[in-house]
Backbone and ligand atoms as CSV (ligand in chain L), in Angstrom:
chain,resi,resn,atom,element,x,y,z
A,1,MET,N,N,106.416,108.799,93.734
A,1,MET,CA,C,106.131,110.074,93.310
A,1,MET,C,C,104.621,110.310,93.341
A,2,HIS,N,N,104.385,111.623,93.412
A,2,HIS,CA,C,102.926,112.018,93.416
A,2,HIS,C,C,102.410,112.359,92.076
A,3,GLU,N,N,101.392,111.558,91.778
A,3,GLU,CA,C,100.868,111.604,90.346
A,3,GLU,C,C,100.221,112.949,89.985
A,4,LEU,N,N,99.695,113.598,90.987
A,4,LEU,CA,C,99.018,114.933,90.780
A,4,LEU,C,C,100.112,116.017,90.340
A,5,ALA,N,N,101.217,115.934,91.081
A,5,ALA,CA,C,102.346,116.764,90.763
A,5,ALA,C,C,102.969,116.538,89.415
A,6,ILE,N,N,102.911,115.250,89.062
A,6,ILE,CA,C,103.450,114.899,87.739
A,6,ILE,C,C,102.570,115.393,86.607
A,7,ALA,N,N,101.285,115.227,86.825
A,7,ALA,CA,C,100.264,115.706,85.824
A,7,ALA,C,C,100.389,117.210,85.659
A,8,GLU,N,N,100.611,117.848,86.782
A,8,GLU,CA,C,100.797,119.318,86.730
A,8,GLU,C,C,102.027,119.684,85.848
A,9,ALA,N,N,103.100,119.035,86.112
A,9,ALA,CA,C,104.378,119.167,85.414
A,9,ALA,C,C,104.185,118.903,83.926
A,10,VAL,N,N,103.442,117.845,83.600
A,10,VAL,CA,C,103.087,117.520,82.191
A,10,VAL,C,C,102.434,118.648,81.483
A,11,ILE,N,N,101.281,119.153,82.126
A,11,ILE,CA,C,100.532,120.244,81.509
A,11,ILE,C,C,101.398,121.481,81.401
A,12,GLU,N,N,102.149,121.806,82.412
A,12,GLU,CA,C,103.126,122.923,82.313
A,12,GLU,C,C,104.095,122.841,81.090
A,13,GLN,N,N,104.621,121.515,80.950
A,13,GLN,CA,C,105.580,121.308,79.842
A,13,GLN,C,C,104.866,121.464,78.487
A,14,VAL,N,N,103.664,120.914,78.406
A,14,VAL,CA,C,102.863,121.073,77.135
A,14,VAL,C,C,102.764,122.628,76.863
A,15,GLN,N,N,102.408,123.393,77.859
A,15,GLN,CA,C,102.185,124.827,77.672
A,15,GLN,C,C,103.451,125.447,77.080
A,16,ARG,N,N,104.618,125.024,77.732
A,16,ARG,CA,C,105.986,125.620,77.326
A,16,ARG,C,C,106.301,125.255,75.879
A,17,GLU,N,N,106.015,123.989,75.534
A,17,GLU,CA,C,106.276,123.360,74.219
A,17,GLU,C,C,105.507,124.234,73.119
A,18,LEU,N,N,104.276,124.318,73.376
A,18,LEU,CA,C,103.387,125.063,72.497
A,18,LEU,C,C,103.806,126.478,72.270
A,19,HIS,N,N,104.141,127.087,73.409
A,19,HIS,CA,C,104.566,128.512,73.400
A,19,HIS,C,C,105.833,128.588,72.528
A,20,ARG,N,N,106.738,127.663,72.734
A,20,ARG,CA,C,108.059,127.754,72.134
A,20,ARG,C,C,107.836,127.555,70.556
A,21,ALA,N,N,106.884,126.665,70.293
A,21,ALA,CA,C,106.662,126.332,68.899
A,21,ALA,C,C,105.805,127.447,68.184
A,22,GLY,N,N,105.138,128.274,69.016
A,22,GLY,CA,C,104.232,129.256,68.470
A,22,GLY,C,C,102.885,128.736,68.155
A,23,GLN,N,N,102.571,127.521,68.723
A,23,GLN,CA,C,101.322,126.971,68.385
A,23,GLN,C,C,100.044,127.575,69.205
A,24,ARG,N,N,98.974,127.775,68.559
A,24,ARG,CA,C,97.934,128.319,69.321
A,24,ARG,C,C,96.651,127.298,69.232
A,25,GLY,N,N,96.853,126.201,68.467
A,25,GLY,CA,C,95.570,125.325,68.297
A,25,GLY,C,C,95.230,124.608,69.508
A,26,ARG,N,N,94.194,123.794,69.502
A,26,ARG,CA,C,93.794,123.022,70.501
A,26,ARG,C,C,94.555,121.699,70.602
A,27,VAL,N,N,95.037,121.257,71.760
A,27,VAL,CA,C,95.739,120.065,71.854
A,27,VAL,C,C,94.717,118.892,71.925
A,28,HIS,N,N,94.907,117.861,71.022
A,28,HIS,CA,C,93.988,116.758,71.102
A,28,HIS,C,C,94.685,115.454,71.500
A,29,ARG,N,N,96.007,115.425,71.570
A,29,ARG,CA,C,96.610,114.223,72.120
A,29,ARG,C,C,97.994,114.555,72.742
A,30,VAL,N,N,98.112,113.930,73.965
A,30,VAL,CA,C,99.449,114.070,74.603
A,30,VAL,C,C,99.999,112.696,74.805
A,31,GLU,N,N,101.250,112.508,74.372
A,31,GLU,CA,C,101.850,111.143,74.532
A,31,GLU,C,C,103.022,111.218,75.496
A,32,LEU,N,N,102.910,110.272,76.554
A,32,LEU,CA,C,103.965,110.310,77.559
A,32,LEU,C,C,104.659,108.987,77.493
A,33,SER,N,N,105.885,109.032,77.876
A,33,SER,CA,C,106.649,107.752,78.123
A,33,SER,C,C,107.008,107.616,79.653
A,34,ILE,N,N,106.469,106.696,80.315
A,34,ILE,CA,C,106.626,106.528,81.747
A,34,ILE,C,C,107.282,105.181,81.985
A,35,GLY,N,N,108.614,105.054,82.310
A,35,GLY,CA,C,109.277,103.855,82.557
A,35,GLY,C,C,108.656,102.975,83.521
A,36,ARG,N,N,108.662,101.676,83.314
A,36,ARG,CA,C,107.986,100.762,84.254
A,36,ARG,C,C,108.641,100.726,85.642
A,37,LEU,N,N,109.841,101.306,85.790
A,37,LEU,CA,C,110.540,101.231,87.084
A,37,LEU,C,C,110.419,102.581,87.684
A,38,SER,N,N,109.668,103.492,87.094
A,38,SER,CA,C,109.597,104.926,87.658
A,38,SER,C,C,108.795,105.062,88.844
A,39,GLY,N,N,107.889,103.949,89.136
A,39,GLY,CA,C,107.088,103.960,90.333
A,39,GLY,C,C,105.836,104.751,90.212
A,40,VAL,N,N,105.617,105.226,88.906
A,40,VAL,CA,C,104.468,106.104,88.701
A,40,VAL,C,C,103.215,105.234,88.385
A,41,ASN,N,N,102.150,105.427,89.056
A,41,ASN,CA,C,100.906,104.630,88.796
A,41,ASN,C,C,100.239,105.352,87.699
A,42,CYS,N,N,100.174,104.721,86.465
A,42,CYS,CA,C,99.600,105.344,85.250
A,42,CYS,C,C,98.083,105.572,85.364
A,43,ASP,N,N,97.391,104.657,86.111
A,43,ASP,CA,C,95.927,104.941,86.249
A,43,ASP,C,C,95.705,106.255,87.162
A,44,SER,N,N,96.538,106.384,88.215
A,44,SER,CA,C,96.409,107.607,89.021
A,44,SER,C,C,96.781,108.782,88.158
A,45,LEU,N,N,97.773,108.631,87.295
A,45,LEU,CA,C,98.321,109.723,86.437
A,45,LEU,C,C,97.184,110.144,85.606
A,46,ARG,N,N,96.561,109.248,84.944
A,46,ARG,CA,C,95.385,109.540,83.998
A,46,ARG,C,C,94.274,110.262,84.732
A,47,PHE,N,N,93.922,109.794,85.997
A,47,PHE,CA,C,92.930,110.410,86.743
A,47,PHE,C,C,93.358,111.927,87.086
A,48,ALA,N,N,94.592,111.984,87.421
A,48,ALA,CA,C,95.065,113.369,87.854
A,48,ALA,C,C,94.981,114.343,86.684
A,49,PHE,N,N,95.395,113.780,85.453
A,49,PHE,CA,C,95.403,114.606,84.233
A,49,PHE,C,C,93.993,115.085,83.881
A,50,ASP,N,N,92.982,114.116,84.048
A,50,ASP,CA,C,91.641,114.464,83.681
A,50,ASP,C,C,91.052,115.549,84.652
A,51,LEU,N,N,91.592,115.389,85.965
A,51,LEU,CA,C,91.150,116.285,86.997
A,51,LEU,C,C,91.583,117.699,86.692
A,52,LEU,N,N,92.913,117.870,86.200
A,52,LEU,CA,C,93.503,119.149,86.048
A,52,LEU,C,C,93.306,119.729,84.713
A,53,ALA,N,N,92.990,118.938,83.718
A,53,ALA,CA,C,92.864,119.429,82.327
A,53,ALA,C,C,91.857,120.517,82.067
A,54,PRO,N,N,90.664,120.400,82.652
A,54,PRO,CA,C,89.629,121.424,82.348
A,54,PRO,C,C,90.127,122.809,82.662
A,55,GLY,N,N,90.002,123.747,81.633
A,55,GLY,CA,C,90.480,125.153,81.868
A,55,GLY,C,C,91.927,125.313,81.430
A,56,THR,N,N,92.561,124.251,81.143
A,56,THR,CA,C,93.992,124.356,80.760
A,56,THR,C,C,94.017,124.121,79.188
A,57,ILE,N,N,95.279,124.229,78.735
A,57,ILE,CA,C,95.589,124.033,77.313
A,57,ILE,C,C,95.275,122.634,76.781
A,58,VAL,N,N,95.313,121.644,77.811
A,58,VAL,CA,C,95.053,120.292,77.380
A,58,VAL,C,C,93.638,119.769,77.544
A,59,GLU,N,N,92.666,120.739,77.841
A,59,GLU,CA,C,91.317,120.295,78.056
A,59,GLU,C,C,90.837,119.581,76.814
A,60,GLY,N,N,90.202,118.458,77.134
A,60,GLY,CA,C,89.701,117.593,76.055
A,60,GLY,C,C,90.695,116.662,75.356
A,61,ALA,N,N,91.957,116.818,75.762
A,61,ALA,CA,C,92.982,116.022,75.059
A,61,ALA,C,C,93.039,114.609,75.517
A,62,THR,N,N,93.361,113.675,74.705
A,62,THR,CA,C,93.602,112.312,75.102
A,62,THR,C,C,94.995,112.066,75.580
A,63,LEU,N,N,95.082,111.382,76.717
A,63,LEU,CA,C,96.394,111.062,77.213
A,63,LEU,C,C,96.743,109.653,76.822
A,64,HIS,N,N,97.904,109.584,76.152
A,64,HIS,CA,C,98.420,108.249,75.802
A,64,HIS,C,C,99.709,107.966,76.508
A,65,ILE,N,N,99.844,106.831,77.244
A,65,ILE,CA,C,100.985,106.557,78.017
A,65,ILE,C,C,101.745,105.347,77.544
A,66,ASN,N,N,102.982,105.445,77.122
A,66,ASN,CA,C,103.826,104.266,76.739
A,66,ASN,C,C,104.552,103.904,77.984
A,67,GLN,N,N,104.777,102.614,78.254
A,67,GLN,CA,C,105.462,102.145,79.394
A,67,GLN,C,C,106.695,101.277,78.887
A,68,PRO,N,N,107.869,101.826,78.525
A,68,PRO,CA,C,109.009,101.090,78.099
A,68,PRO,C,C,109.475,100.210,79.248
A,69,THR,N,N,109.962,99.048,78.994
A,69,THR,CA,C,110.591,98.191,79.864
A,69,THR,C,C,111.992,98.725,80.178
A,70,ALA,N,N,112.626,98.111,81.297
A,70,ALA,CA,C,113.903,98.475,81.572
A,70,ALA,C,C,114.803,97.142,81.192
A,71,THR,N,N,116.057,97.324,81.118
A,71,THR,CA,C,116.966,96.219,80.642
A,71,THR,C,C,117.894,95.824,81.816
A,72,CYS,N,N,117.959,94.522,82.232
A,72,CYS,CA,C,118.939,94.059,83.090
A,72,CYS,C,C,120.155,93.666,82.352
A,73,VAL,N,N,121.310,94.327,82.620
A,73,VAL,CA,C,122.568,94.014,81.949
A,73,VAL,C,C,123.489,93.227,82.955
A,74,CYS,N,N,123.846,91.969,82.509
A,74,CYS,CA,C,124.698,91.201,83.428
A,74,CYS,C,C,126.153,91.188,83.134
A,75,ARG,N,N,126.962,91.461,84.072
A,75,ARG,CA,C,128.353,91.515,83.783
A,75,ARG,C,C,128.980,90.140,83.879
A,76,ALA,N,N,128.204,89.218,84.493
A,76,ALA,CA,C,128.801,87.744,84.644
A,76,ALA,C,C,128.524,86.972,83.231
A,77,CYS,N,N,127.409,86.927,82.732
A,77,CYS,CA,C,127.162,86.147,81.517
A,77,CYS,C,C,126.929,86.944,80.307
A,78,GLY,N,N,126.821,88.365,80.506
A,78,GLY,CA,C,126.696,89.255,79.355
A,78,GLY,C,C,125.368,89.393,78.727
A,79,LYS,N,N,124.340,88.679,79.286
A,79,LYS,CA,C,123.070,88.704,78.753
A,79,LYS,C,C,122.322,90.178,79.135
A,80,ARG,N,N,121.532,90.585,78.142
A,80,ARG,CA,C,120.624,91.775,78.318
A,80,ARG,C,C,119.197,91.364,78.418
A,81,THR,N,N,118.587,91.413,79.483
A,81,THR,CA,C,117.255,90.776,79.578
A,81,THR,C,C,116.280,91.961,79.902
A,82,PRO,N,N,115.205,92.062,79.048
A,82,PRO,CA,C,114.193,93.079,79.314
A,82,PRO,C,C,113.361,92.738,80.641
A,83,ILE,N,N,113.233,93.643,81.473
A,83,ILE,CA,C,112.509,93.398,82.697
A,83,ILE,C,C,111.365,94.350,82.930
A,84,GLU,N,N,110.371,93.954,83.558
A,84,GLU,CA,C,109.164,94.777,83.831
A,84,GLU,C,C,109.078,95.288,85.230
A,85,GLU,N,N,109.818,94.626,86.107
A,85,GLU,CA,C,110.028,95.156,87.525
A,85,GLU,C,C,111.462,94.923,87.810
A,86,LEU,N,N,111.836,95.641,88.994
A,86,LEU,CA,C,113.212,95.589,89.415
A,86,LEU,C,C,113.637,94.219,89.914
A,87,VAL,N,N,114.778,93.865,89.486
A,87,VAL,CA,C,115.328,92.599,89.875
A,87,VAL,C,C,116.615,92.783,90.669
A,88,VAL,N,N,117.071,91.829,91.481
A,88,VAL,CA,C,118.318,92.000,92.228
A,88,VAL,C,C,119.421,91.038,91.635
A,89,SER,N,N,118.941,90.152,90.800
A,89,SER,CA,C,120.016,89.201,90.227
A,89,SER,C,C,119.598,88.971,88.643
A,90,CYS,N,N,120.540,88.503,87.982
A,90,CYS,CA,C,120.340,88.206,86.497
A,90,CYS,C,C,119.346,87.105,86.322
A,91,PRO,N,N,118.246,87.336,85.558
A,91,PRO,CA,C,117.247,86.233,85.280
A,91,PRO,C,C,117.822,85.075,84.631
A,92,ALA,N,N,118.927,85.314,83.908
A,92,ALA,CA,C,119.520,84.189,83.191
A,92,ALA,C,C,120.341,83.278,83.992
A,93,CYS,N,N,121.390,83.870,84.812
A,93,CYS,CA,C,122.355,83.143,85.600
A,93,CYS,C,C,122.338,83.287,87.034
A,94,ASN,N,N,121.445,84.247,87.476
A,94,ASN,CA,C,121.373,84.455,88.942
A,94,ASN,C,C,122.533,85.364,89.536
A,95,SER,N,N,123.379,85.793,88.753
A,95,SER,CA,C,124.534,86.617,89.223
A,95,SER,C,C,123.966,87.938,89.752
A,96,GLU,N,N,124.561,88.497,90.794
A,96,GLU,CA,C,124.194,89.763,91.243
A,96,GLU,C,C,125.018,90.840,90.720
A,97,GLN,N,N,125.847,90.608,89.802
A,97,GLN,CA,C,126.686,91.551,89.088
A,97,GLN,C,C,125.959,92.246,87.907
A,98,ILE,N,N,124.845,92.930,88.203
A,98,ILE,CA,C,124.059,93.407,87.175
A,98,ILE,C,C,123.904,94.954,87.243
A,99,SER,N,N,123.471,95.580,86.154
A,99,SER,CA,C,123.126,96.977,86.276
A,99,SER,C,C,121.852,97.091,85.511
A,100,ILE,N,N,121.040,98.066,85.867
A,100,ILE,CA,C,119.667,98.256,85.261
A,100,ILE,C,C,119.747,99.402,84.314
A,101,GLU,N,N,119.262,99.244,83.064
A,101,GLU,CA,C,119.323,100.420,82.099
A,101,GLU,C,C,117.872,100.811,81.776
A,102,GLY,N,N,117.619,102.152,81.859
A,102,GLY,CA,C,116.292,102.618,81.509
A,102,GLY,C,C,115.201,102.297,82.425
A,103,GLY,N,N,113.992,102.554,81.942
A,103,GLY,CA,C,112.777,102.110,82.781
A,103,GLY,C,C,112.433,103.134,83.801
A,104,ARG,N,N,113.194,104.231,83.972
A,104,ARG,CA,C,112.883,105.180,85.023
A,104,ARG,C,C,112.444,106.547,84.455
A,105,ASP,N,N,112.627,106.695,83.196
A,105,ASP,CA,C,112.403,108.045,82.575
A,105,ASP,C,C,111.043,108.464,82.482
A,106,LEU,N,N,110.765,109.700,82.778
A,106,LEU,CA,C,109.498,110.339,82.457
A,106,LEU,C,C,109.672,111.256,81.346
A,107,LEU,N,N,109.046,111.004,80.210
A,107,LEU,CA,C,109.243,111.825,79.064
A,107,LEU,C,C,107.951,112.321,78.439
A,108,LEU,N,N,107.932,113.562,77.914
A,108,LEU,CA,C,106.823,114.048,77.132
A,108,LEU,C,C,107.231,113.660,75.805
A,109,GLN,N,N,106.526,112.663,75.115
A,109,GLN,CA,C,106.976,112.196,73.831
A,109,GLN,C,C,106.616,113.036,72.705
A,110,SER,N,N,105.172,113.317,72.737
A,110,SER,CA,C,104.654,114.143,71.593
A,110,SER,C,C,103.376,114.811,72.127
A,111,VAL,N,N,103.093,115.983,71.409
A,111,VAL,CA,C,101.884,116.686,71.614
A,111,VAL,C,C,101.257,116.990,70.240
A,112,ASP,N,N,100.082,116.409,70.045
A,112,ASP,CA,C,99.410,116.754,68.832
A,112,ASP,C,C,98.462,117.933,68.919
A,113,VAL,N,N,98.647,118.789,68.024
A,113,VAL,CA,C,97.774,120.081,68.023
A,113,VAL,C,C,97.045,120.051,66.748
A,114,GLU,N,N,95.792,120.515,66.809
A,114,GLU,CA,C,95.039,120.734,65.596
A,114,GLU,C,C,95.772,121.752,64.699
A,115,GLY,N,N,95.725,121.591,63.402
A,115,GLY,CA,C,96.458,122.358,62.565
A,115,GLY,C,C,97.885,121.932,62.314
A,116,PRO,N,N,98.614,122.637,61.396
A,116,PRO,CA,C,99.961,122.266,61.165
A,116,PRO,C,C,100.858,122.216,62.406
A,117,CYS,N,N,101.710,121.180,62.582
A,117,CYS,CA,C,102.460,121.030,63.832
A,117,CYS,C,C,103.874,120.624,63.488
A,118,GLU,N,N,104.815,121.201,64.009
A,118,GLU,CA,C,106.240,120.775,63.933
A,118,GLU,C,C,106.467,119.660,64.980
A,119,SER,N,N,107.172,118.763,64.756
A,119,SER,CA,C,107.415,117.691,65.747
A,119,SER,C,C,108.714,118.060,66.553
A,120,SER,N,N,108.786,117.897,67.787
A,120,SER,CA,C,110.041,118.117,68.548
A,120,SER,C,C,110.477,116.841,69.285
A,121,PRO,N,N,111.750,116.769,69.558
A,121,PRO,CA,C,112.253,115.476,70.228
A,121,PRO,C,C,111.601,115.281,71.630
A,122,PRO,N,N,111.623,114.052,72.118
A,122,PRO,CA,C,111.108,113.803,73.494
A,122,PRO,C,C,111.852,114.676,74.559
A,123,ARG,N,N,111.230,115.187,75.503
A,123,ARG,CA,C,111.814,116.046,76.546
A,123,ARG,C,C,111.465,115.522,77.822
A,124,LYS,N,N,112.384,115.581,78.792
A,124,LYS,CA,C,112.138,115.322,80.203
A,124,LYS,C,C,111.335,116.425,80.786
A,125,PHE,N,N,110.450,116.088,81.766
A,125,PHE,CA,C,109.770,117.067,82.414
A,125,PHE,C,C,109.955,117.077,83.936
L,1,ZN,ZN,ZN,123.830,86.664,84.032
């Protein structure tokens, strides 16, 4: 995925959220959840965000990125193993009868605005 396009989508999403909530304050913190298997380079995303932020609603805001792990679920031994990169077999028993849960989501977790702020649930962007 292209990090510049993602940063653009994040900024648009923040604008929509604030508009929806009727917020007019300055954004000082944006928190994202980027799954470890999403293929997104977080350093590049930070760079792109800083590049695009000036002149937008998130100018001067801090970008905080959480990177949740994925889970390998094994149908052979029943183990659920947290993984940080894609695996093709169960780390516990080596069976290939596995499925991978999570780790690919891109979520806008929270937006902190100066002044009173209502919290909203995480949203995909
Ligand atoms: Zn197993």
